[in-house]
N, C-alpha and C positions, 0 to 999 in steps of 0.2 A: 593228608599235604594233599587228596582227592577231592573233587565236589561231591563223587558218593558216601565217603567216611562220615567230610561237614555233616550233609545234609540228611543222615542219620541218629545223628545227635541232638537230644530234644530241645527242639525250639529254634533250628535254626532252619534255615531256606536259604531259596538260591541267594536272595540278595548277598546276606552275612557271608554267606559263602564265598562268595566271588570277592568280598572283603577282606579277609581273610585269608584268601589264594594270592589274591594281588597285591596286596602288603605287606603279608607276613613270611609268603613264598615265594615271591615274581611272576608268579603263574596266571595267566590274563587267560581264564577259564571262559569269561564271559563277564558282557558289562553290567556295573552295578547297577540297579534300579531302586531309583528310590523317590521320596516326590518331587525333585527338584528335576532328576535327569528325567523324568514321564512329564515334566508339566515344560520343561524347556525345550525336549523333542517333538513334542505335540506342537508347542508354539513355531518352532522353527520348522516344522512338517515336513521332518525325518520320520516319525510315525503316525498313521490315522487308529493304532492301538491303543489299549487303553489299561490291557493288562500287562503287567511288568515285565510276563515271559515273552509277552509280543511283540513290545516294547524295543526286547534287547533283542529279539533276533532280527528289528529289522535297523535295529544300530550297529549291530555286528560285522555287515556287509559294508556300509559307508566308510567305517577307519579302518586303519592297520590292526592285527592283532598285537601286536606290540605298546599299542597306546590305548587301551582300554580301562589298564588301572587309570589312567593318567586323565581321560576323555570322564572319566568318571567327579574325579577331583575336579577339572576343570569347570564342568557344568552345575556342580553343588556348588561350587564358590561365586561362577555368575548366576542361580539362581537365588540366594541369598543376598547378594550385594546389589545386583541391579535387574534381574527379570523375576521380580518380588511377585509373590501371587495374586495377592490383590488391586496391586497398582505397580505395575512394572515400568520400570525406570525407563520411555525407549529413547529420550532423548540424548540419556546418557551412555547409549551401549552403542560398543563398535561394532554389532550383530545389525543391527537394524538395517543397513541397506540392503540386507540378503535376507530378512526376517519379513514371511511370507503375513505375521500378525503385528508388527510393528505398528504404532500409532503414532510415528512421525511423517 
């Protein structure tokens, strides 16, 4: 039930450990940073980092700790449905007015 225990398991890194801690144990030890979260964090101007750990560190002070697991789920869903990698659908995006990368 801890980050240290999980990352000690073969093949488990911070991302997987954060997923397990947040979803299975209700512990927000860090923000899950997958490709969608990384892409959106950069596009929204929330980070300049490219390394998942750096992005995680940049996001953590911006959101309440209690919301970190939900934040990752919301960013992932938004990245899959609207802010897609090759062609973001900025015209359909509710965040477009706030997004420095918006094409609208």
